[in-house]
N, C-alpha and C positions, 0 to 999 in steps of 0.2 A: 860826047858822054850819053846823049840822048839815044843815040843809036845803039850804044852799049847796055843802057838800061832796058830798051825794048827787047834786045836779044836775051838779057837774063830773065826778063819777066816771061818771055816765050819759053825758055829752058824750064822755069820753074811750073809753069803751067803744064808742060808736057810730063814733067815728072809726077805732078800730082795725078794727072790724066791715067799715066801708066800705073801709078799706085792704086788709084780706084779701081781700074780694070783689073789688076791683079786680084784686089780683094774680091771683086764681084765674080771672079772665076775660081775662086778657093772652093776646094771640094768640101761638100759635107754630106754626112750620113745619119739618117734617123734609125736610132736602133729600136729593138724590140719593146723597149717601154717608153717609146716616144720621144726620147732625148736626141736633140740635133747635135752632133758632134762635128768638129772641124777636124778634116784628115790632113795629116802631114804628106803633101804631095812629093817631098823630096825623098821619101821611103821608096826604095827600089830594090827588089831582088830577081834571082832567076832560078826557076825550077827545072832540072833536067827531066823530070817525070811528072806527070800529072799526080795531084795528091787528093785522095778520095774522102768525100764528107757528104756530097749529094745523095739524093735518093736514099736517104737512110743508111747508107753505107757502114757508118760507124756504130750503128745500132746492131748491126748483124754479126760483126766480127771486127778483130783488130784491123785497122788500115795503116796505110804510110803515113796520113795526115795525123791520125791519132798517136802515132809513134813521134812524129816530129814535135807535136803539141806538148806530148807528156815529157819528152826529152827537155825541152825549153824549159818547163816548170822545175824539173829535177835540176837542171843545171843552175837555174836561178838560185836555188837553196844552196846546192854543194858548192858553187864558186864563191858564194859569200855576197854576191850582188844584192841579194834580198836585204842585207844588213842596212841599207840606206833607205828601207821602206817601212821600218816598224812605226807603228802609232806612237805617239808621245807618251802615253800611259803606259805603254810596254817598255819602253827606254826607261822610264822612271823607275819601273818594277824590275829593271835589271834584264829584261828579256830582249836582248840585242843580238842574238845569234841562234842558229839552230842547235838544239839542245842533245843532239845524238850524233854519232859519227856518220860518215857517208854511206857507210854499209847499211845504214838503218833509215835511208832516206829514200822514199819511193814517191812517185807522182801518178795520180788517177784523174782521169777526165771523163765524164759521162757522154756517150757516144750522141745523145739528143742534142748536145750543144755544139756539134759540128754540123753546120748546116749546109755548107757548100763545097764544091771542089776547087782546088787551085789548078789551073791548067798548066799545062807545060809551056815554058816559056817566061818572059818577063811580067811581075806583077807588083802591086804596090799595096798601100794602105786600105784602098777600097775593097780588095779581095779578101783581105783578112777580116775587115769588118763584115763582109758577107758570110764568112764562115762562121763567125761568132758575133751575131747581132745583140749581144746582151754586155751591158756595163760591169762584167764581172771582175772582182779583184782576187789576188792571190792570197789564200789562206794556208795556214799552217796547223795540222791537226795531229796531237799526239796520241796514239792509240796503241794497244798491246796487240800482239800477233793475233790473239783470240778474236778480238774485236775486229780487227783487220779482215780477218777470214769472214766472219759473220756479215761485215759490209759487203764483200764480194759477192758472198753467196744471195744477200738482198739484192743487189744491183743486177744480177744475172738472172733473176726470177721470170722474165719476160721471154728468156730464150727456150726453144728455137724461134727465130723471128719468122713472123708470118703476119698476114694482113691484120688478124684479129689481136695479135700481141704487140703490134708496132709501137704503140703509145707506151706499154711497159717496158719496152726494150729501150727506151730513151735513157734508163739509168744504167745500162751496160757500161762498164768502165775500161776505155783505153788506159795503157798503163807504161809507166818506165820504172826500171829498178826492181821489177818483180815479174815472175813468171807463173801464171796460173791456169788451169784447165776447168772447162764448165762441162760436165757431163750430162748432156739433157735427156739422156735415157733415165736418169734418176729425177723423179717428179719434185718439183720444188715443195717444200712442205710449209703450206701456209699458216700463218698465226692470225693474229687479229689484224684487220684492215689498218693501213697507215696512211694518214693524208686524207684530204677531202675529194680526190678525185675517184676513188674507188677502183683503182687498178693496181696498187701496190700493197703488199702485206708484210709484216715482220716475218720473220724467220722462226719457225717453231722448233725446227731441228736442222744440223748441216748435213750435207753429204753429196751435193751435186759439184761443189768447187773444192779443188785441190791446189795448194801452192806448191809448186816445185822448188823455188828458190827465191832468195832476196838478194839482189846484187852479187850472184855467185856464192852466196852462203846459205846454208840450211835454213828454212823457216823455222822460227821460233815462237811459238804461242805465248809465251810468257815474256818475251822481249818487248821494248817500247820502240816504235817506229814513228818517224815523222812522215806524215802523209801530206804532200804538197797539191793542193787542188783549189776549188773556187769557193768564194764566201757563200755561194748557194748551197752547196754540199755541206758546208760548215753549218749552216742554218737548217739542214734537215730536207732539202728539196728532194722531189722524187721518193725514191726508196731509202734516202740517206739518214734514217733515224739512228744508226749506228754512229755515223759521223758526228751528229748533232751531240749524242750521249757522251761520247769521247772527249768532245770539245769542252763540255760542260764540267766533265771530270778533272780535267788537266788545265790548270790555269795558264799553262805556257802556251796553249792552243790559242790562235789569234787569227785575225783578219789584217792584212797589211795594206798599205796605200797603193801598192803596184798594181795597175790595171792590166789585166792579162794580155791583152792584144800588145801593149807596150812591151811585155816581157818576151812574147814571141819574137818581136822584130829585134829586140836586144839580143836574143839568142842567135838569130839568123844573121844579124850583123857581125856580132863579137865572135862567136864561135864558128859560124859556118862561111864567114867572109862574103855574105850575101848569095851564096851559090847552094841551092839544096841539091846535092849530088847523089852518088850511088848508095850511100847508106840507106837513103829513103826511096829506092827504086821500087820497093815493095814492102809489105809488112814483114816484120823481122822475127815473127814467131814467138812473141812474148804471152799471147793469149791464145789457147787453143779451145774451140768449141767443136764439140763432138756429139 
């Protein structure tokens, strides 16, 4: 009996030691706001191609990483997965689903918030945390086509990318569900300065951005579109004054409880079966910068 107790005690001590060791080796990441977050080391996927976000790639033009990112956000809304992430006040107010059909849902993500590449091969949660080192949450903004067009015009004001326009180009939008062109031969018509950084300006008139289609349908400046993006754009970050204004005008616009990085993983897992394949071999031609 004493021998059995000694064996059980030794086994228990070993279990505790292993548990403490596992806890000590758990991955953590300090985001850009100084928050220490614990990473789920069980998350694992495979990229058949390198996905580009480093060296300001996503500020210059559409990238395959931008396509993946925005596809994940649009899928999150259209699939209905978003419906588990409404704030309690939204649910109480009856705001429990996307209020437009799938043909009117687009996703936009500013290139400045894609900070790293995902290398070809196996990757995990740490790599996505390096791509987006911010605690962003998914937001839904309802806006008219006219507002959407102005938002894209303002977001593209820094283009063409150059050393002296790099900061302004952070607002350039990667996209899903919409195709648009930025004609950099047309000068951006600056209105009053926006924000406290002195590098973004409101749009005085439109002219350099053209929307070719939305989900295969003609663009309608009078239609209402649901734009899936981040809480930062919802709140008017960078050049996003029109996002903020539209969100304030439409009470169904809201910030969900869903963490963006978690949504990207959900898409990779549920929709792509953990393999980022040929669809993301290169940028898909959604945004033309000429």
